[in-house]
C-alpha positions as CSV (number, residue, x, y, z in Angstrom):
1,X,107.2,242.3,156.6
2,X,105.3,239.5,157.6
3,X,108.3,236.6,157.2
4,X,109.6,238.8,160.3
5,X,105.7,239.3,162.1
6,X,105.3,236.0,161.4
7,X,107.7,233.1,159.8
8,X,105.2,230.6,159.0
9,X,102.8,232.9,157.0
10,X,105.4,234.3,155.1
11,X,105.8,230.3,154.2
12,X,102.3,229.7,153.2
13,X,101.9,233.0,151.4
14,X,105.4,232.2,149.1
15,X,104.1,229.0,149.3
16,X,100.6,229.5,146.9
17,X,102.7,233.0,145.3
18,X,104.7,229.9,143.5
19,X,101.6,228.0,142.9
20,X,99.9,230.5,141.2
21,X,103.2,231.1,139.3
22,X,103.5,227.2,138.7
23,X,99.3,227.3,137.5
24,X,98.8,230.3,135.5
25,X,100.5,232.0,132.5
26,X,102.3,235.0,135.0
27,X,105.1,237.8,133.5
28,X,107.0,239.1,135.4
29,X,106.6,243.6,135.0
30,X,108.5,246.3,136.5
31,X,107.5,249.4,137.3
32,X,108.1,251.1,133.2
33,X,105.7,247.9,132.3
34,X,103.5,249.2,133.9
35,X,103.0,252.5,133.2
36,X,103.6,251.1,129.2
37,X,100.3,249.1,130.3
38,X,98.5,251.8,131.9
39,X,98.8,253.6,128.8
40,X,97.7,251.3,127.1
41,X,94.6,250.6,128.9
42,X,93.9,254.3,128.0
43,X,93.6,254.4,125.2
44,X,91.9,251.5,124.4
45,X,89.2,252.8,126.8
46,X,89.5,256.8,125.7
47,X,90.2,256.1,121.2
48,X,88.6,252.2,120.4
49,X,85.3,252.3,122.1
50,X,84.5,256.2,122.8
51,X,80.7,255.7,123.3
52,X,81.6,252.7,126.3
């Protein structure tokens, strides 16, 4: 949507995200990965740290 409304801003955002990906370790995740991560996070919070 931004690309259609403001191509300059879209270019800036694309450059910024490329800069983040080049600077930090970034993983490409899909929906299944996010669901698995959420389950693992829940397990860590509820099971491994029950008193927190």
